[in-house]
N, C-alpha and C positions, 0 to 999 in steps of 0.2 A: 333803453329807457326812452319814453315818449319825449318828443320836443318841448311840449308844454312843461313837463316836470323839470327839464332841464332849465328853461327860461325862468321858471318859479325858483329854482334854487339859487341861479345866478342873481336874481333880484333881492331874494332874502339875504344872501352873503353881502351884497352891495349895500342894502339898507343898515344891517348890522354894524358894517365897517363905517358906514358914514354916521351912525349913532356913536359909536366909540370915539371916532375922530371929534365929533362935535361936542359931545356932553360929557365926556370923562377927561378931566384934567390930567394931562401927562406930559413928560418932557417931549419936545419935538422929535429927538432921535429915537425914542422909544416908539412913537407913532408911527415914524418912517420905517422901522424894523418890522413893526407889527403889519403894516400895509404891504411890505415886500413878502413876508411869509405867507400872508392870506393869498395874494396874487400868485406866488409860486405853487402854493398847495392848490388853488383852483385851476391853474394851468395843467398841473399834473393830473388832476381828477378828469378835466376834459379830454386830455390826450387819452387817459384810459377808457372813458365813455365812448370816444369814436374809434377806438381800437388802434390808434397809431402807436400808443405805448402798450407793451404787452402786459400781461398780467404780473402784478408785483407781488403775488402771493409767495414766489419762489425766492424772492430776496431775503436773505438770512442776515442778522447782524450779531457778531460774536460768533459763538461755536457754531 
């Protein structure tokens, strides 16, 4: 993935998270949980993009 695409995706995710935090009325605890989940997903995605984390296609949930 080209570096410019990576930067654009991170900016879009950041702006969307900022918009949700600013303009959607929610309880503070729910916003904190949402922020934590988004950050964890983005970090895992970045680790996959840079090849630090192996392919997660082989992970199976359930049977």
